[in-house]
N, CA, C and O atoms as a printed pandas DataFrame, in Angstrom:
     atom_number atom_name residue_name chain_id  residue_number  x_coord  y_coord  z_coord
0              1         N          UNK        A               1  -23.709  -36.482    4.699
1              2        CA          UNK        A               1  -23.645  -35.054    4.862
2              3         C          UNK        A               1  -22.491  -34.727    5.815
3              4         O          UNK        A               1  -22.223  -35.472    6.758
4              5         N          UNK        A               2  -21.829  -33.634    5.564
5              6        CA          UNK        A               2  -20.684  -33.216    6.350
6              7         C          UNK        A               2  -21.088  -32.090    7.291
7              8         O          UNK        A               2  -21.597  -31.056    6.859
8              9         N          UNK        A               3  -20.855  -32.301    8.571
9             10        CA          UNK        A               3  -21.137  -31.262    9.560
10            11         C          UNK        A               3  -19.838  -30.576    9.938
11            12         O          UNK        A               3  -18.856  -31.230   10.290
12            13         N          UNK        A               4  -19.840  -29.274    9.864
13            14        CA          UNK        A               4  -18.654  -28.503   10.214
14            15         C          UNK        A               4  -18.993  -27.629   11.410
15            16         O          UNK        A               4  -19.936  -26.839   11.379
16            17         N          UNK        A               5  -18.213  -27.788   12.449
17            18        CA          UNK        A               5  -18.416  -26.986   13.654
18            19         C          UNK        A               5  -17.299  -25.965   13.755
19            20         O          UNK        A               5  -16.122  -26.306   13.640
20            21         N          UNK        A               6  -17.670  -24.725   13.969
21            22        CA          UNK        A               6  -16.649  -23.687   14.109
22            23         C          UNK        A               6  -16.156  -23.662   15.538
23            24         O          UNK        A               6  -16.913  -23.934   16.470
24            25         N          UNK        A               7  -14.924  -23.346   15.705
25            26        CA          UNK        A               7  -14.349  -23.260   17.040
26            27         C          UNK        A               7  -13.857  -21.844   17.282
27            28         O          UNK        A               7  -13.654  -21.073   16.344
28            29         N          UNK        A               8  -13.671  -21.517   18.535
29            30        CA          UNK        A               8  -13.168  -20.190   18.881
30            31         C          UNK        A               8  -11.704  -20.105   18.454
31            32         O          UNK        A               8  -10.912  -21.011   18.715
32            33         N          UNK        A               9  -11.382  -19.056   17.828
33            34        CA          UNK        A               9   -9.993  -18.877   17.422
34            35         C          UNK        A               9   -9.602  -17.428   17.589
35            36         O          UNK        A               9  -10.448  -16.536   17.651
36            37         N          UNK        A              10   -8.297  -17.213   17.660
37            38        CA          UNK        A              10   -7.794  -15.853   17.787
38            39         C          UNK        A              10   -7.772  -15.198   16.423
39            40         O          UNK        A              10   -7.475  -15.832   15.410
40            41         N          UNK        A              11   -8.084  -13.957   16.417
41            42        CA          UNK        A              11   -8.072  -13.199   15.174
42            43         C          UNK        A              11   -6.646  -12.768   14.865
43            44         O          UNK        A              11   -5.940  -12.262   15.737
44            45         N          UNK        A              12   -6.229  -12.968   13.633
45            46        CA          UNK        A              12   -4.877  -12.581   13.239
46            47         C          UNK        A              12   -4.827  -11.079   13.011
47            48         O          UNK        A              12   -5.752  -10.479   12.466
48            49         N          UNK        A              13   -3.724  -10.493   13.443
49            50        CA          UNK        A              13   -3.551   -9.068   13.199
50            51         C          UNK        A              13   -3.054   -8.854   11.772
51            52         O          UNK        A              13   -2.377   -9.703   11.192
52            53         N          UNK        A              14   -3.400   -7.730   11.244
53            54        CA          UNK        A              14   -2.983   -7.411    9.877
54            55         C          UNK        A              14   -1.471   -7.237    9.825
55            56         O          UNK        A              14   -0.847   -6.794   10.789
56            57         N          UNK        A              15   -0.910   -7.584    8.709
57            58        CA          UNK        A              15    0.539   -7.423    8.533
58            59         C          UNK        A              15    0.880   -5.943    8.575
59            60         O          UNK        A              15    0.117   -5.116    8.076
60            61         N          UNK        A              16    2.017   -5.602    9.166
61            62        CA          UNK        A              16    2.392   -4.195    9.225
62            63         C          UNK        A              16    2.569   -3.646    7.815
63            64         O          UNK        A              16    3.231   -4.246    6.968
64            65         N          UNK        A              17    1.968   -2.511    7.595
65            66        CA          UNK        A              17    2.079   -1.924    6.262
66            67         C          UNK        A              17    3.407   -1.204    6.124
67            68         O          UNK        A              17    3.856   -0.508    7.035
68            69         N          UNK        A              18    4.015   -1.381    4.987
69            70        CA          UNK        A              18    5.266   -0.675    4.737
70            71         C          UNK        A              18    5.046    0.257    3.567
71            72         O          UNK        A              18    4.209    0.017    2.698
72            73         N          UNK        A              19    5.802    1.302    3.570
73            74        CA          UNK        A              19    5.631    2.267    2.495
74            75         C          UNK        A              19    6.101    1.650    1.186
75            76         O          UNK        A              19    7.137    0.985    1.140
76            77         N          UNK        A              20    5.344    1.869    0.134
77            78        CA          UNK        A              20    5.732    1.268   -1.143
78            79         C          UNK        A              20    7.042    1.848   -1.646
79            80         O          UNK        A              20    7.268    3.058   -1.603
80            81         N          UNK        A              21    7.893    0.960   -2.122
81            82        CA          UNK        A              21    9.173    1.400   -2.676
82            83         C          UNK        A              21    8.935    2.017   -4.042
83            84         O          UNK        A              21    7.991    1.645   -4.739
84            85         N          UNK        A              22    9.783    2.956   -4.427
85            86        CA          UNK        A              22    9.614    3.525   -5.747
86            87         C          UNK        A              22    9.793    2.439   -6.801
87            88         O          UNK        A              22   10.754    1.670   -6.766
88            89         N          UNK        A              23    8.865    2.393   -7.723
89            90        CA          UNK        A              23    8.889    1.322   -8.724
90            91         C          UNK        A              23    9.690    1.740   -9.948
91            92         O          UNK        A              23    9.488    2.820  -10.503
92            93         N          UNK        A              24   10.584    0.885  -10.349
93            94        CA          UNK        A              24   11.310    1.029  -11.602
94            95         C          UNK        A              24   10.900   -0.152  -12.459
95            96         O          UNK        A              24   11.470   -1.237  -12.346
96            97         N          UNK        A              25    9.910    0.058  -13.316
97            98        CA          UNK        A              25    9.374   -1.023  -14.126
98            99         C          UNK        A              25    9.778   -0.816  -15.568
99           100         O          UNK        A              25    9.620    0.268  -16.130
100          101         N          UNK        A              26   10.298   -1.868  -16.150
101          102        CA          UNK        A              26   10.696   -1.872  -17.551
102          103         C          UNK        A              26    9.775   -2.851  -18.266
103          104         O          UNK        A              26    9.707   -4.025  -17.900
104          105         N          UNK        A              27    9.064   -2.370  -19.286
105          106        CA          UNK        A              27    8.186   -3.230  -20.066
106          107         C          UNK        A              27    8.813   -3.417  -21.436
107          108         O          UNK        A              27    9.115   -2.446  -22.129
108          109         N          UNK        A              28    9.005   -4.669  -21.819
109          110        CA          UNK        A              28    9.699   -4.999  -23.058
110          111         C          UNK        A              28    8.786   -5.859  -23.919
111          112         O          UNK        A              28    8.262   -6.872  -23.455
112          113         N          UNK        A              29    8.594   -5.455  -25.176
113          114        CA          UNK        A              29    7.864   -6.277  -26.136
114          115         C          UNK        A              29    8.879   -6.983  -27.011
115          116         O          UNK        A              29    9.729   -6.345  -27.634
116          117         N          UNK        A              30    8.788   -8.300  -27.055
117          118        CA          UNK        A              30    9.742   -9.120  -27.794
118          119         C          UNK        A              30    9.024   -9.924  -28.866
119          120         O          UNK        A              30    7.841  -10.233  -28.724
120          121         N          UNK        A              31    9.730  -10.263  -29.934
121          122        CA          UNK        A              31    9.216  -11.246  -30.878
122          123         C          UNK        A              31    9.088  -12.554  -30.131
123          124         O          UNK        A              31    9.938  -12.878  -29.301
124          125         N          UNK        A              32    8.056  -13.302  -30.407
125          126        CA          UNK        A              32    7.771  -14.510  -29.641
126          127         C          UNK        A              32    8.546  -15.726  -30.122
127          128         O          UNK        A              32    8.039  -16.846  -30.048
128          129         N          UNK        A              33    9.744  -15.535  -30.604
129          130        CA          UNK        A              33   10.563  -16.671  -30.998
130          131         C          UNK        A              33   10.991  -17.488  -29.789
131          132         O          UNK        A              33   10.894  -17.026  -28.652
132          133         N          UNK        A              34   11.454  -18.679  -30.035
133          134        CA          UNK        A              34   11.831  -19.590  -28.953
134          135         C          UNK        A              34   12.994  -19.068  -28.124
135          136         O          UNK        A              34   13.148  -19.462  -26.968
136          137         N          UNK        A              35   13.810  -18.196  -28.685
137          138        CA          UNK        A              35   15.000  -17.745  -27.967
138          139         C          UNK        A              35   14.810  -16.406  -27.257
139          140         O          UNK        A              35   15.742  -15.939  -26.602
140          141         N          UNK        A              36   13.657  -15.780  -27.357
141          142        CA          UNK        A              36   13.470  -14.438  -26.800
142          143         C          UNK        A              36   13.632  -14.396  -25.284
143          144         O          UNK        A              36   14.438  -13.614  -24.780
144          145         N          UNK        A              37   12.892  -15.214  -24.551
145          146        CA          UNK        A              37   12.979  -15.180  -23.086
146          147         C          UNK        A              37   14.317  -15.673  -22.561
147          148         O          UNK        A              37   14.857  -15.062  -21.639
148          149         N          UNK        A              38   14.882  -16.758  -23.106
149          150        CA          UNK        A              38   16.207  -17.160  -22.616
150          151         C          UNK        A              38   17.275  -16.091  -22.860
151          152         O          UNK        A              38   18.173  -15.917  -22.037
152          153         N          UNK        A              39   17.186  -15.382  -23.975
153          154        CA          UNK        A              39   18.164  -14.315  -24.223
154          155         C          UNK        A              39   18.001  -13.188  -23.225
155          156         O          UNK        A              39   18.993  -12.625  -22.763
156          157         N          UNK        A              40   16.757  -12.844  -22.881
157          158        CA          UNK        A              40   16.510  -11.804  -21.887
158          159         C          UNK        A              40   17.039  -12.233  -20.524
159          160         O          UNK        A              40   17.694  -11.447  -19.839
160          161         N          UNK        A              41   16.765  -13.462  -20.129
161          162        CA          UNK        A              41   17.260  -13.971  -18.843
162          163         C          UNK        A              41   18.783  -14.014  -18.820
163          164         O          UNK        A              41   19.397  -13.679  -17.807
164          165         N          UNK        A              42   19.395  -14.423  -19.924
165          166        CA          UNK        A              42   20.849  -14.474  -20.016
166          167         C          UNK        A              42   21.453  -13.069  -19.908
167          168         O          UNK        A              42   22.463  -12.877  -19.230
168          169         N          UNK        A              43   20.844  -12.102  -20.567
169          170        CA          UNK        A              43   21.325  -10.724  -20.499
170          171         C          UNK        A              43   21.238  -10.192  -19.075
171          172         O          UNK        A              43   22.169   -9.540  -18.603
172          173         N          UNK        A              44   20.134  -10.459  -18.385
173          174        CA          UNK        A              44   19.994   -9.985  -17.008
174          175         C          UNK        A              44   21.020  -10.654  -16.100
175          176         O          UNK        A              44   21.534  -10.022  -15.177
176          177         N          UNK        A              45   21.320  -11.919  -16.350
177          178        CA          UNK        A              45   22.331  -12.619  -15.543
178          179         C          UNK        A              45   23.719  -12.033  -15.788
179          180         O          UNK        A              45   24.497  -11.868  -14.848
180          181         N          UNK        A              46   24.032  -11.721  -17.039
181          182        CA          UNK        A              46   25.336  -11.130  -17.354
182          183         C          UNK        A              46   25.497   -9.763  -16.708
183          184         O          UNK        A              46   26.593   -9.394  -16.288
184          185         N          UNK        A              47   24.400   -9.011  -16.628
185          186        CA          UNK        A              47   24.443   -7.683  -16.017
186          187         C          UNK        A              47   24.272   -7.749  -14.498
187          188         O          UNK        A              47   24.259   -6.713  -13.833
188          189         N          UNK        A              48   24.141   -8.961  -13.944
189          190        CA          UNK        A              48   23.951   -9.174  -12.511
190          191         C          UNK        A              48   22.726   -8.419  -11.994
191          192         O          UNK        A              48   22.786   -7.721  -10.982
192          193         N          UNK        A              49   21.607   -8.578  -12.723
193          194        CA          UNK        A              49   20.353   -7.916  -12.365
194          195         C          UNK        A              49   19.371   -8.974  -11.889
195          196         O          UNK        A              49   19.093   -9.945  -12.592
196          197         N          UNK        A              50   18.847   -8.768  -10.676
197          198        CA          UNK        A              50   17.827   -9.645  -10.126
198          199         C          UNK        A              50   16.573   -8.808   -9.873
199          200         O          UNK        A              50   16.540   -8.001   -8.944
200          201         N          UNK        A              51   15.548   -9.000  -10.693
201          202        CA          UNK        A              51   14.331   -8.203  -10.522
202          203         C          UNK        A              51   13.536   -8.633   -9.296
203          204         O          UNK        A              51   13.653   -9.765   -8.826
204          205         N          UNK        A              52   12.720   -7.704   -8.784
205          206        CA          UNK        A              52   11.824   -8.036   -7.677
206          207         C          UNK        A              52   10.743   -9.001   -8.167
207          208         O          UNK        A              52   10.398   -9.954   -7.468
208          209         N          UNK        A              53   10.214   -8.759   -9.355
209          210        CA          UNK        A              53    9.272   -9.665   -9.995
210          211         C          UNK        A              53    9.263   -9.430  -11.492
211          212         O          UNK        A              53    9.667   -8.376  -11.984
212          213         N          UNK        A              54    8.791  -10.443  -12.202
213          214        CA          UNK        A              54    8.639  -10.362  -13.656
214          215         C          UNK        A              54    7.275  -10.935  -14.008
215          216         O          UNK        A              54    6.793  -11.875  -13.377
216          217         N          UNK        A              55    6.668  -10.347  -15.025
217          218        CA          UNK        A              55    5.398  -10.863  -15.512
218          219         C          UNK        A              55    5.506  -10.998  -17.021
219          220         O          UNK        A              55    5.909  -10.059  -17.707
220          221         N          UNK        A              56    5.147  -12.163  -17.536
221          222        CA          UNK        A              56    5.245  -12.438  -18.959
222          223         C          UNK        A              56    3.853  -12.690  -19.515
223          224         O          UNK        A              56    3.091  -13.486  -18.967
224          225         N          UNK        A              57    3.523  -12.003  -20.613
225          226        CA          UNK        A              57    2.246  -12.200  -21.284
226          227         C          UNK        A              57    2.494  -12.392  -22.773
227          228         O          UNK        A              57    3.309  -11.696  -23.378
228          229         N          UNK        A              58    1.786  -13.337  -23.343
229          230        CA          UNK        A              58    1.874  -13.568  -24.777
230          231         C          UNK        A              58    0.689  -12.882  -25.433
231          232         O          UNK        A              58   -0.425  -12.927  -24.910
232          233         N          UNK        A              59    0.922  -12.249  -26.573
233          234        CA          UNK        A              59   -0.151  -11.550  -27.263
234          235         C          UNK        A              59   -1.167  -12.555  -27.797
235          236         O          UNK        A              59   -0.839  -13.725  -27.996
236          237         N          UNK        A              60   -2.407  -12.101  -28.032
237          238        CA          UNK        A              60   -3.428  -13.014  -28.549
238          239         C          UNK        A              60   -3.056  -13.638  -29.896
239          240         O          UNK        A              60   -3.420  -14.780  -30.176
240          241         N          UNK        A              61   -2.342  -12.900  -30.713
241          242        CA          UNK        A              61   -1.958  -13.438  -32.019
242          243         C          UNK        A              61   -0.761  -14.374  -31.921
243          244         O          UNK        A              61   -0.486  -15.122  -32.860
244          245         N          UNK        A              62   -0.040  -14.345  -30.790
245          246        CA          UNK        A              62    1.084  -15.245  -30.577
246          247         C          UNK        A              62    2.395  -14.792  -31.188
247          248         O          UNK        A              62    3.372  -15.541  -31.169
248          249         N          UNK        A              63    2.438  -13.599  -31.723
249          250        CA          UNK        A              63    3.664  -13.103  -32.362
250          251         C          UNK        A              63    4.540  -12.282  -31.433
251          252         O          UNK        A              63    5.687  -11.980  -31.763
252          253         N          UNK        A              64    4.014  -11.923  -30.285
253          254        CA          UNK        A              64    4.725  -11.000  -29.410
254          255         C          UNK        A              64    4.611  -11.447  -27.955
255          256         O          UNK        A              64    3.587  -11.988  -27.538
256          257         N          UNK        A              65    5.668  -11.216  -27.196
257          258        CA          UNK        A              65    5.681  -11.475  -25.759
258          259         C          UNK        A              65    5.952  -10.142  -25.075
259          260         O          UNK        A              65    6.860   -9.410  -25.470
260          261         N          UNK        A              66    5.170   -9.830  -24.055
261          262        CA          UNK        A              66    5.395   -8.609  -23.289
262          263         C          UNK        A              66    5.859   -9.004  -21.901
263          264         O          UNK        A              66    5.191   -9.766  -21.203
264          265         N          UNK        A              67    7.015   -8.475  -21.507
265          266        CA          UNK        A              67    7.613   -8.798  -20.220
266          267         C          UNK        A              67    7.695   -7.517  -19.391
267          268         O          UNK        A              67    8.310   -6.537  -19.810
268          269         N          UNK        A              68    7.075   -7.533  -18.221
269          270        CA          UNK        A              68    7.183   -6.420  -17.281
270          271         C          UNK        A              68    8.177   -6.834  -16.210
271          272         O          UNK        A              68    8.025   -7.881  -15.580
272          273         N          UNK        A              69    9.191   -6.010  -16.010
273          274        CA          UNK        A              69   10.261   -6.318  -15.060
274          275         C          UNK        A              69   10.308   -5.210  -14.018
275          276         O          UNK        A              69   10.559   -4.050  -14.344
276          277         N          UNK        A              70   10.064   -5.573  -12.765
277          278        CA          UNK        A              70   10.118   -4.603  -11.669
278          279         C          UNK        A              70   11.483   -4.702  -11.016
279          280         O          UNK        A              70   11.842   -5.746  -10.471
280          281         N          UNK        A              71   12.240   -3.623  -11.069
281          282        CA          UNK        A              71   13.580   -3.598  -10.510
282          283         C          UNK        A              71   13.638   -2.884   -9.164
283          284         O          UNK        A              71   14.722   -2.624   -8.642
284          285         N          UNK        A              72   12.479   -2.569   -8.605
285          286        CA          UNK        A              72   12.439   -1.943   -7.285
286          287         C          UNK        A              72   13.192   -0.627   -7.250
287          288         O          UNK        A              72   12.885    0.293   -8.007
288          289         N          UNK        A              73   14.169   -0.542   -6.381
289          290        CA          UNK        A              73   14.945    0.693   -6.210
290          291         C          UNK        A              73   16.204    0.720   -7.061
291          292         O          UNK        A              73   17.028    1.621   -6.905
292          293         N          UNK        A              74   16.373   -0.239   -7.950
293          294        CA          UNK        A              74   17.593   -0.361   -8.740
294          295         C          UNK        A              74   17.514    0.491  -10.009
295          296         O          UNK        A              74   17.415   -0.058  -11.106
296          297         N          UNK        A              75   17.554    1.791   -9.886
297          298        CA          UNK        A              75   17.437    2.662  -11.057
298          299         C          UNK        A              75   18.641    2.522  -11.988
299          300         O          UNK        A              75   18.497    2.650  -13.204
300          301         N          UNK        A              76   19.815    2.264  -11.439
301          302        CA          UNK        A              76   21.001    2.072  -12.282
302          303         C          UNK        A              76   20.863    0.804  -13.121
303          304         O          UNK        A              76   21.243    0.784  -14.292
304          305         N          UNK        A              77   20.323   -0.245  -12.525
305          306        CA          UNK        A              77   20.102   -1.498  -13.256
306          307         C          UNK        A              77   19.083   -1.296  -14.361
307          308         O          UNK        A              77   19.216   -1.867  -15.444
308          309         N          UNK        A              78   18.072   -0.491  -14.096
309          310        CA          UNK        A              78   17.061   -0.185  -15.113
310          311         C          UNK        A              78   17.701    0.476  -16.324
311          312         O          UNK        A              78   17.408    0.114  -17.463
312          313         N          UNK        A              79   18.567    1.435  -16.080
313          314        CA          UNK        A              79   19.239    2.138  -17.180
314          315         C          UNK        A              79   20.161    1.206  -17.961
315          316         O          UNK        A              79   20.182    1.247  -19.191
316          317         N          UNK        A              80   20.928    0.361  -17.255
317          318        CA          UNK        A              80   21.832   -0.573  -17.943
318          319         C          UNK        A              80   21.067   -1.570  -18.792
319          320         O          UNK        A              80   21.438   -1.840  -19.934
320          321         N          UNK        A              81   19.992   -2.121  -18.229
321          322        CA          UNK        A              81   19.199   -3.101  -18.962
322          323         C          UNK        A              81   18.509   -2.455  -20.159
323          324         O          UNK        A              81   18.467   -3.038  -21.242
324          325         N          UNK        A              82   17.976   -1.270  -19.971
325          326        CA          UNK        A              82   17.323   -0.539  -21.061
326          327         C          UNK        A              82   18.300   -0.303  -22.209
327          328         O          UNK        A              82   17.952   -0.502  -23.373
328          329         N          UNK        A              83   19.505    0.116  -21.888
329          330        CA          UNK        A              83   20.517    0.381  -22.903
330          331         C          UNK        A              83   20.894   -0.883  -23.656
331          332         O          UNK        A              83   20.998   -0.862  -24.883
332          333         N          UNK        A              84   21.102   -1.985  -22.942
333          334        CA          UNK        A              84   21.505   -3.231  -23.589
334          335         C          UNK        A              84   20.377   -3.853  -24.406
335          336         O          UNK        A              84   20.632   -4.492  -25.427
336          337         N          UNK        A              85   19.130   -3.672  -23.965
337          338        CA          UNK        A              85   17.999   -4.235  -24.697
338          339         C          UNK        A              85   17.807   -3.584  -26.058
339          340         O          UNK        A              85   17.287   -4.211  -26.982
340          341         N          UNK        A              86   18.222   -2.336  -26.183
341          342        CA          UNK        A              86   18.046   -1.631  -27.451
342          343         C          UNK        A              86   18.853   -2.268  -28.574
343          344         O          UNK        A              86   18.558   -2.037  -29.746
344          345         N          UNK        A              87   19.862   -3.065  -28.241
345          346        CA          UNK        A              87   20.672   -3.727  -29.257
346          347         C          UNK        A              87   20.182   -5.118  -29.621
347          348         O          UNK        A              87   20.728   -5.743  -30.531
348          349         N          UNK        A              88   19.161   -5.618  -28.926
349          350        CA          UNK        A              88   18.660   -6.959  -29.218
350          351         C          UNK        A              88   17.742   -6.936  -30.434
351          352         O          UNK        A              88   16.902   -6.047  -30.574
352          353         N          UNK        A              89   17.907   -7.902  -31.290
353          354        CA          UNK        A              89   17.135   -7.979  -32.529
354          355         C          UNK        A              89   15.669   -8.302  -32.253
355          356         O          UNK        A              89   14.791   -7.830  -32.975
356          357         N          UNK        A              90   15.392   -9.094  -31.229
357          358        CA          UNK        A              90   14.029   -9.529  -30.973
358          359         C          UNK        A              90   13.168   -8.493  -30.250
359          360         O          UNK        A              90   11.970   -8.714  -30.067
360          361         N          UNK        A              91   13.750   -7.377  -29.838
361          362        CA          UNK        A              91   13.007   -6.358  -29.089
362          363         C          UNK        A              91   12.189   -5.494  -30.051
363          364         O          UNK        A              91   12.725   -4.951  -31.017
364          365         N          UNK        A              92   10.895   -5.372  -29.779
365          366        CA          UNK        A              92   10.010   -4.531  -30.587
366          367         C          UNK        A              92    9.856   -3.145  -29.975
367          368         O          UNK        A              92    9.890   -2.143  -30.688
368          369         N          UNK        A              93    9.687   -3.084  -28.644
369          370        CA          UNK        A              93    9.492   -1.798  -27.972
370          371         C          UNK        A              93    9.933   -1.923  -26.522
371          372         O          UNK        A              93    9.881   -3.000  -25.930
372          373         N          UNK        A              94   10.370   -0.795  -25.963
373          374        CA          UNK        A              94   10.789   -0.726  -24.561
374          375         C          UNK        A              94   10.110    0.481  -23.920
375          376         O          UNK        A              94   10.116    1.573  -24.488
376          377         N          UNK        A              95    9.529    0.289  -22.744
377          378        CA          UNK        A              95    8.926    1.374  -22.001
378          379         C          UNK        A              95    9.456    1.318  -20.576
379          380         O          UNK        A              95    9.344    0.291  -19.907
380          381         N          UNK        A              96   10.031    2.417  -20.114
381          382        CA          UNK        A              96   10.561    2.470  -18.750
382          383         C          UNK        A              96    9.706    3.410  -17.918
383          384         O          UNK        A              96    9.368    4.511  -18.353
384          385         N          UNK        A              97    9.359    2.963  -16.711
385          386        CA          UNK        A              97    8.602    3.776  -15.780
386          387         C          UNK        A              97    9.397    3.869  -14.496
387          388         O          UNK        A              97    9.693    2.856  -13.862
388          389         N          UNK        A              98    9.741    5.081  -14.117
389          390        CA          UNK        A              98   10.506    5.257  -12.886
390          391         C          UNK        A              98    9.724    6.059  -11.882
391          392         O          UNK        A              98   10.210    6.310  -10.779
């Protein structure tokens, strides 16, 4: 049997809260082909766009990939990426939230 003894410790203070930055999120539905994500990453690199975070989900049927891209305060980057994505063959739908 394992005995665990608690010791006195200092309580950590909560991290300082910062005001949330305005979110510029671009949601892209792509055909789930092998080249879809590398083409998206390559396009973002060519446009010199570095997102704050990205989330990738595959549809249950496996035919579609949905990518949410948070660009933070980069509204100009959102517009450039949105415009360039409209010319990609693998793109099914684009939704921009600013």
